[in-house]
C-alpha positions as CSV (number, residue, x, y, z in Angstrom):
1,X,1.7,26.9,-19.7
2,X,3.7,23.8,-18.7
3,X,3.6,25.0,-15.0
4,X,-0.2,25.4,-15.2
5,X,-0.7,21.9,-16.6
6,X,1.6,20.4,-14.0
7,X,0.0,22.2,-11.1
8,X,-3.5,21.3,-12.3
9,X,-2.7,17.6,-12.7
10,X,-0.9,17.5,-9.3
11,X,-3.9,18.9,-7.6
12,X,-6.3,16.5,-9.3
13,X,-4.1,13.5,-8.5
14,X,-3.7,14.6,-4.9
15,X,-7.5,15.0,-4.5
16,X,-8.1,11.5,-6.0
17,X,-5.5,10.0,-3.7
18,X,-7.1,11.5,-0.6
19,X,-10.5,10.4,-1.9
20,X,-9.4,6.8,-2.4
21,X,-7.6,6.7,1.0
22,X,-10.8,8.0,2.7
23,X,-12.8,5.3,1.1
24,X,-10.4,2.6,2.2
25,X,-11.1,3.5,5.9
26,X,-14.6,2.0,5.5
27,X,-13.0,-1.4,4.9
28,X,-11.4,-1.6,8.3
29,X,-14.4,-3.2,9.9
30,X,-16.5,-6.0,8.6
31,X,-20.3,-5.9,9.1
32,X,-22.0,-8.8,10.8
33,X,-22.7,-11.9,8.8
34,X,-25.9,-12.0,6.9
35,X,-28.7,-14.6,7.2
36,X,-28.3,-17.8,5.3
37,X,-31.0,-19.0,2.8
38,X,-31.8,-22.6,2.1
39,X,-30.4,-23.8,-1.3
40,X,-32.9,-23.0,-4.0
41,X,-31.1,-21.3,-6.9
42,X,-29.8,-23.4,-9.8
43,X,-26.4,-22.7,-11.3
44,X,-24.5,-23.3,-14.5
45,X,-20.8,-23.1,-13.7
46,X,-18.8,-22.0,-16.7
47,X,-15.0,-22.6,-16.8
48,X,-13.1,-20.9,-19.6
49,X,-10.1,-23.0,-20.6
50,X,-7.4,-22.9,-23.3
51,X,-5.0,-25.8,-23.1
52,X,-5.3,-26.3,-19.4
53,X,-4.6,-30.0,-19.1
54,X,-2.2,-29.4,-16.2
55,X,-4.6,-27.8,-13.8
56,X,-8.2,-28.4,-15.0
57,X,-8.4,-31.8,-13.3
58,X,-7.9,-30.3,-9.8
59,X,-10.7,-27.8,-10.4
60,X,-13.0,-30.6,-11.6
61,X,-12.4,-32.5,-8.4
62,X,-13.0,-29.3,-6.4
63,X,-16.3,-28.4,-8.1
64,X,-17.7,-31.9,-7.6
65,X,-17.1,-31.4,-3.8
66,X,-19.0,-28.1,-3.4
67,X,-21.3,-28.0,-0.4
68,X,-24.4,-27.5,-2.4
69,X,-27.1,-30.0,-3.7
70,X,-25.6,-31.7,-6.7
71,X,-28.9,-31.5,-8.6
72,X,-28.9,-27.7,-8.4
73,X,-25.7,-27.1,-10.4
74,X,-24.0,-28.3,-13.6
75,X,-20.4,-27.7,-14.7
76,X,-19.6,-26.7,-18.3
77,X,-16.0,-26.3,-19.4
78,X,-15.4,-24.2,-22.5
79,X,-12.5,-25.9,-24.2
80,X,-11.6,-22.9,-26.4
81,X,-9.3,-23.7,-29.3
82,X,-7.7,-26.4,-27.2
83,X,-5.1,-28.7,-28.8
84,X,-4.3,-30.7,-25.7
85,X,-6.3,-33.1,-23.5
86,X,-8.3,-30.6,-21.6
87,X,-11.6,-31.9,-23.0
88,X,-10.7,-35.5,-22.3
89,X,-9.9,-34.8,-18.6
90,X,-13.1,-32.9,-18.1
91,X,-15.1,-35.8,-19.6
92,X,-13.2,-38.3,-17.5
93,X,-14.6,-36.5,-14.4
94,X,-18.1,-36.9,-15.8
95,X,-18.5,-33.2,-16.5
96,X,-19.5,-31.3,-19.6
97,X,-16.7,-30.4,-22.1
98,X,-17.9,-27.9,-24.6
99,X,-15.4,-27.6,-27.5
100,X,-15.2,-24.4,-29.5
101,X,-12.9,-23.8,-32.4
102,X,-12.7,-20.3,-33.8
103,X,-9.1,-19.1,-34.6
104,X,-10.3,-15.6,-35.5
105,X,-12.3,-14.8,-32.4
106,X,-10.0,-15.9,-29.7
107,X,-10.1,-15.1,-26.0
108,X,-12.1,-15.5,-22.9
109,X,-14.8,-12.9,-23.7
110,X,-15.6,-14.5,-27.1
111,X,-15.6,-18.0,-25.5
112,X,-18.1,-16.9,-22.8
113,X,-20.4,-15.3,-25.4
114,X,-20.4,-18.5,-27.4
115,X,-21.1,-20.6,-24.4
116,X,-24.0,-18.5,-23.2
117,X,-25.7,-18.9,-26.6
118,X,-25.3,-22.6,-26.2
119,X,-26.8,-22.5,-22.7
120,X,-29.8,-20.5,-23.8
121,X,-30.7,-23.2,-26.4
122,X,-30.5,-26.1,-23.8
123,X,-33.7,-27.6,-22.4
124,X,-32.6,-26.8,-18.8
125,X,-32.4,-23.2,-17.8
126,X,-30.6,-22.0,-14.7
127,X,-31.3,-19.2,-12.2
128,X,-27.7,-17.9,-12.4
129,X,-24.4,-18.3,-14.2
130,X,-21.1,-18.7,-12.2
131,X,-17.7,-18.2,-13.9
132,X,-14.3,-19.5,-13.0
133,X,-10.9,-19.8,-14.7
134,X,-9.4,-23.3,-15.2
135,X,-6.6,-22.7,-12.7
136,X,-9.0,-21.7,-9.9
137,X,-10.1,-23.5,-6.7
138,X,-13.4,-22.6,-5.1
139,X,-14.2,-22.7,-1.4
140,X,-16.8,-25.4,-0.7
141,X,-19.4,-22.8,0.4
142,X,-19.1,-20.7,-2.8
143,X,-22.5,-21.6,-4.2
144,X,-24.2,-21.3,-0.9
145,X,-22.9,-17.7,-0.6
146,X,-24.1,-16.9,-4.1
147,X,-27.5,-18.4,-3.3
148,X,-27.7,-16.2,-0.2
149,X,-27.0,-13.0,-2.2
150,X,-29.3,-14.0,-5.1
151,X,-32.1,-14.6,-2.6
152,X,-31.7,-11.1,-1.2
153,X,-32.0,-9.5,-4.7
154,X,-28.4,-9.3,-5.9
155,X,-28.1,-9.6,-9.7
156,X,-24.3,-9.6,-10.1
157,X,-21.9,-10.8,-7.4
158,X,-18.2,-10.9,-7.1
159,X,-16.5,-13.4,-4.8
160,X,-13.3,-12.8,-2.8
161,X,-10.3,-13.5,-5.1
162,X,-7.5,-15.0,-3.1
163,X,-4.1,-16.4,-4.2
164,X,-3.5,-20.1,-4.1
165,X,0.3,-19.9,-4.5
166,X,1.5,-16.7,-2.7
167,X,4.7,-18.3,-1.4
168,X,6.0,-19.6,-4.8
169,X,8.0,-16.5,-5.7
170,X,8.3,-12.8,-4.9
171,X,6.0,-12.1,-7.8
172,X,3.2,-14.4,-6.5
173,X,3.7,-12.8,-3.1
174,X,3.3,-9.4,-4.6
175,X,0.0,-10.5,-6.3
176,X,-1.2,-11.9,-3.0
177,X,-0.5,-8.6,-1.1
178,X,-2.2,-6.6,-3.9
179,X,-5.3,-8.8,-3.8
180,X,-5.6,-8.8,0.0
181,X,-5.4,-5.0,-0.1
182,X,-8.0,-4.9,-2.9
183,X,-10.4,-7.2,-1.2
184,X,-10.3,-5.5,2.1
185,X,-9.8,-1.8,1.4
186,X,-11.4,-1.5,-2.0
187,X,-14.1,-4.1,-2.4
188,X,-15.2,-4.4,1.2
189,X,-15.2,-0.7,1.8
190,X,-17.5,-0.1,-1.1
191,X,-19.7,-3.1,0.0
192,X,-20.0,-1.6,3.4
193,X,-21.2,1.7,1.9
194,X,-23.7,-0.1,-0.4
195,X,-21.8,1.1,-3.5
196,X,-20.9,-0.8,-6.7
197,X,-18.1,-3.3,-6.6
198,X,-16.0,-4.2,-9.7
199,X,-15.7,-7.6,-11.2
200,X,-12.4,-9.5,-11.1
201,X,-12.6,-11.9,-14.0
202,X,-13.3,-15.0,-12.0
203,X,-15.5,-16.0,-9.0
204,X,-18.3,-14.1,-10.6
205,X,-22.0,-14.8,-10.5
206,X,-24.7,-13.4,-12.8
207,X,-28.5,-13.6,-12.7
208,X,-29.5,-15.4,-15.9
209,X,-32.3,-13.0,-16.7
210,X,-29.9,-10.1,-16.5
211,X,-27.5,-11.8,-18.9
212,X,-30.4,-12.5,-21.3
213,X,-31.5,-8.8,-21.1
214,X,-28.1,-7.3,-21.5
215,X,-26.3,-9.9,-23.6
216,X,-22.7,-10.6,-22.7
217,X,-21.0,-8.3,-25.2
218,X,-17.8,-8.1,-23.2
219,X,-15.1,-9.1,-25.6
220,X,-12.3,-6.7,-24.8
221,X,-9.0,-7.9,-23.1
222,X,-10.6,-7.1,-19.7
223,X,-14.1,-8.4,-20.1
224,X,-14.8,-8.2,-16.4
225,X,-14.2,-4.4,-16.2
226,X,-16.2,-3.9,-19.4
227,X,-19.2,-5.8,-18.0
228,X,-18.9,-3.9,-14.7
229,X,-19.2,-0.6,-16.6
230,X,-22.2,-1.8,-18.6
231,X,-24.0,-2.9,-15.4
232,X,-23.3,0.4,-13.6
233,X,-24.7,2.3,-16.6
234,X,-28.0,0.3,-16.2
235,X,-28.2,0.9,-12.4
236,X,-27.2,-2.7,-11.7
237,X,-24.5,-2.5,-9.1
238,X,-22.3,-5.6,-8.6
239,X,-22.1,-6.8,-5.0
240,X,-19.1,-8.2,-3.2
241,X,-19.3,-11.4,-1.2
242,X,-16.4,-11.5,1.3
243,X,-17.2,-15.1,2.3
244,X,-17.3,-16.6,-1.2
245,X,-13.6,-17.3,-1.8
246,X,-12.0,-18.4,-5.0
247,X,-8.2,-19.2,-5.2
248,X,-6.4,-18.1,-8.3
249,X,-3.0,-19.1,-9.6
250,X,-0.6,-16.3,-10.1
251,X,2.3,-16.1,-12.5
252,X,5.6,-17.3,-11.1
253,X,8.0,-15.0,-13.0
254,X,8.3,-11.3,-13.5
255,X,8.2,-11.9,-17.3
256,X,5.0,-13.8,-17.2
257,X,3.5,-11.3,-14.8
258,X,4.5,-8.4,-17.0
259,X,2.9,-10.0,-20.0
260,X,-0.4,-10.5,-18.1
261,X,-0.4,-7.0,-16.6
262,X,0.3,-5.5,-20.1
263,X,-2.8,-7.3,-21.4
264,X,-4.8,-5.9,-18.5
265,X,-3.6,-2.3,-19.0
266,X,-4.2,-2.5,-22.8
267,X,-7.7,-3.6,-22.1
268,X,-8.2,-0.9,-19.4
269,X,-7.3,1.8,-21.9
270,X,-9.9,0.5,-24.2
271,X,-12.6,0.4,-21.5
272,X,-11.6,3.9,-20.2
273,X,-12.0,5.4,-23.6
274,X,-15.3,3.8,-24.2
275,X,-17.0,4.3,-20.8
276,X,-15.4,7.0,-18.7
277,X,-17.1,10.1,-20.2
278,X,-20.5,8.5,-20.7
279,X,-20.5,7.2,-17.1
280,X,-19.1,10.5,-15.7
281,X,-21.9,12.4,-17.5
282,X,-24.5,10.0,-16.1
283,X,-23.1,10.4,-12.6
284,X,-23.5,14.2,-12.9
285,X,-27.0,14.0,-14.5
286,X,-28.2,11.4,-11.9
287,X,-26.2,13.0,-9.0
288,X,-24.9,9.5,-8.4
289,X,-21.7,9.0,-6.3
290,X,-21.8,5.3,-7.2
291,X,-21.5,6.0,-10.9
292,X,-18.9,8.7,-10.3
293,X,-16.8,6.3,-8.2
294,X,-17.0,3.6,-10.9
295,X,-16.1,6.1,-13.6
296,X,-13.1,7.1,-11.5
297,X,-12.1,3.4,-11.2
298,X,-12.2,3.1,-15.0
299,X,-9.9,6.1,-15.2
300,X,-7.2,4.5,-13.0
301,X,-5.1,3.5,-15.9
302,X,-4.7,7.1,-17.0
303,X,-4.0,8.1,-13.4
304,X,-1.1,5.7,-13.4
305,X,0.1,6.9,-16.8
306,X,0.0,10.6,-15.8
307,X,1.7,9.9,-12.5
308,X,4.5,8.2,-14.3
309,X,4.9,10.8,-17.0
310,X,5.0,13.7,-14.5
311,X,7.4,11.9,-12.2
312,X,9.7,11.0,-15.1
313,X,9.6,14.6,-16.4
314,X,10.5,16.1,-13.0
315,X,13.4,13.6,-12.6
316,X,14.8,14.4,-16.1
317,X,14.4,18.2,-15.3
318,X,16.5,17.8,-12.1
319,X,19.1,15.4,-13.6
320,X,19.8,17.2,-16.9
321,X,18.5,20.7,-16.7
322,X,19.5,21.8,-13.1
323,X,15.9,21.9,-12.0
324,X,13.5,22.1,-10.5
325,X,12.4,24.4,-13.4
326,X,8.8,23.1,-13.4
327,X,6.3,24.3,-10.8
328,X,5.7,21.6,-8.1
329,X,3.0,22.0,-5.5
330,X,4.7,19.5,-3.2
331,X,7.6,21.8,-2.5
332,X,5.2,24.2,-0.9
333,X,4.6,21.7,1.9
334,X,7.0,20.7,4.7
335,X,9.1,17.7,3.9
336,X,7.5,15.6,6.7
337,X,4.1,15.7,4.8
338,X,5.6,13.8,1.9
339,X,7.1,11.3,4.4
340,X,3.7,10.8,6.1
341,X,2.0,10.3,2.7
342,X,4.5,7.6,1.7
343,X,4.3,5.9,5.1
344,X,0.5,5.8,5.0
345,X,0.5,4.4,1.5
346,X,2.8,1.5,2.5
347,X,1.0,1.1,5.8
348,X,-2.3,0.4,4.0
349,X,-0.9,-2.8,2.5
350,X,0.4,-4.0,5.8
351,X,-2.9,-3.1,7.5
352,X,-4.8,-5.1,4.9
353,X,-2.5,-8.1,5.5
354,X,-3.0,-7.9,9.3
355,X,-6.8,-7.5,8.9
356,X,-6.9,-10.5,6.6
357,X,-4.9,-12.5,9.1
358,X,-2.1,-13.4,6.6
359,X,0.3,-15.9,8.2
360,X,2.6,-16.7,5.3
361,X,6.1,-16.0,6.6
362,X,7.6,-16.0,3.1
363,X,5.2,-13.3,2.0
364,X,6.3,-10.9,4.8
365,X,9.9,-11.5,3.8
366,X,9.1,-10.9,0.1
367,X,7.6,-7.5,1.1
368,X,11.2,-6.2,0.6
369,X,10.7,-6.6,-3.1
370,X,7.1,-5.4,-3.2
371,X,8.1,-1.8,-4.2
372,X,9.7,-3.2,-7.3
373,X,6.4,-4.8,-8.3
374,X,4.5,-1.5,-7.6
375,X,7.0,0.6,-9.6
376,X,6.9,-1.8,-12.5
377,X,3.3,-0.9,-13.2
378,X,4.5,2.5,-14.6
379,X,6.6,1.3,-17.6
380,X,4.0,-1.5,-18.3
381,X,1.2,1.1,-18.4
382,X,3.3,3.5,-20.5
383,X,4.0,0.7,-23.0
384,X,0.3,-0.4,-22.9
385,X,-0.8,3.1,-23.9
386,X,1.1,2.8,-27.2
387,X,0.0,-0.8,-27.9
388,X,-3.6,-0.5,-26.6
389,X,-5.1,-1.4,-30.0
390,X,-3.5,-4.8,-29.7
391,X,-6.5,-7.2,-29.3
392,X,-4.5,-10.4,-29.3
393,X,-5.3,-12.5,-26.2
394,X,-2.1,-13.4,-24.3
395,X,-2.6,-16.8,-22.6
396,X,-1.0,-17.3,-19.2
397,X,0.4,-20.8,-18.8
398,X,-0.8,-22.6,-15.6
399,X,1.1,-25.5,-14.2
400,X,0.8,-25.3,-10.4
401,X,-1.4,-28.2,-9.4
402,X,-2.8,-27.4,-5.9
403,X,-5.7,-28.9,-4.0
404,X,-8.1,-26.9,-1.9
405,X,-7.0,-28.8,1.2
406,X,-3.4,-27.7,0.7
407,X,-4.3,-24.1,0.3
408,X,-6.5,-24.1,3.5
409,X,-3.9,-26.0,5.5
410,X,-1.3,-23.4,4.7
411,X,-3.6,-20.6,5.6
412,X,-4.5,-22.2,8.9
């Protein structure tokens, strides 16, 4: 019985791995740039902030310098349960500080839901809503790119999430490598195939009418993934804009990174439970590869969990019980096939960095520790499975004050 379970799971995981690798190949080439539309869409930029006095000023300066007509966008900072000077700093920049106090409903999802209700009651209504985090920096062309996509019919758009501090530590470098890989070989590949992209929590744009139709309703620990699933169910497929870059601050330490990733995985389990089977059934009923692909993306957290459990079981079997005593399909293949699989897996990250023209010397040096970052996802996901009912928002402290000019000069 155990052998049958192991073989079945190994075959499923192998097929999924081949499927994902095949999809990544479609991100190797970028399509030609699209036509540019004249600025016409109006935007409300929402910034979710909780005690962000260290970094919010830099973002305010950045948003005031966007290359877009100033009369066509306004900035609203959601000062959510703040006890510092976040609101004062925002007002000092002449922008809107919207203070919210609710100790029971804490977290970004609830803050956004509250702010949207406030927006709908205002005299001025906007064509679209853009969302950033307080530690972000946006490329000056960000709203122009969102305007281009909205003018061609897009209703939900995800920008390119880059890292503003990849050289600060081996952990920030690992985040950088992961996001370059995701942007190029996950997001761009699906964009090239006209499939749905997933939202990344920041650098997002939503058509106002869609938000009013659907409501926000995404209050889990991973509100971005939750809203992605809801959109896909409604045949609204988020679009990826490669040229709309937003730079995100990554945690400096392994401890802070583990805490953040634990929150992500806890939220992913919640979303997978809620949306995987309904979306999978829809994909079968509608014969939709797009919905199947998104359902599979939602299942990733269980893929990581099962991979960890199976690997750990086989190691324990060999170390303590003189194994292998459990059937393993991989022993049926020549040893060189396993070597090729590992090399291809590692090569995809390097290929993504080359394609993205990454020039950070420290990041290439930190690649020696990148496997530690990858392996650490397994125990984090395992622990998240048993704590997935934890709904407490874990706030990541941001202290790295960087200006857009500094980020771009380093990239250049």
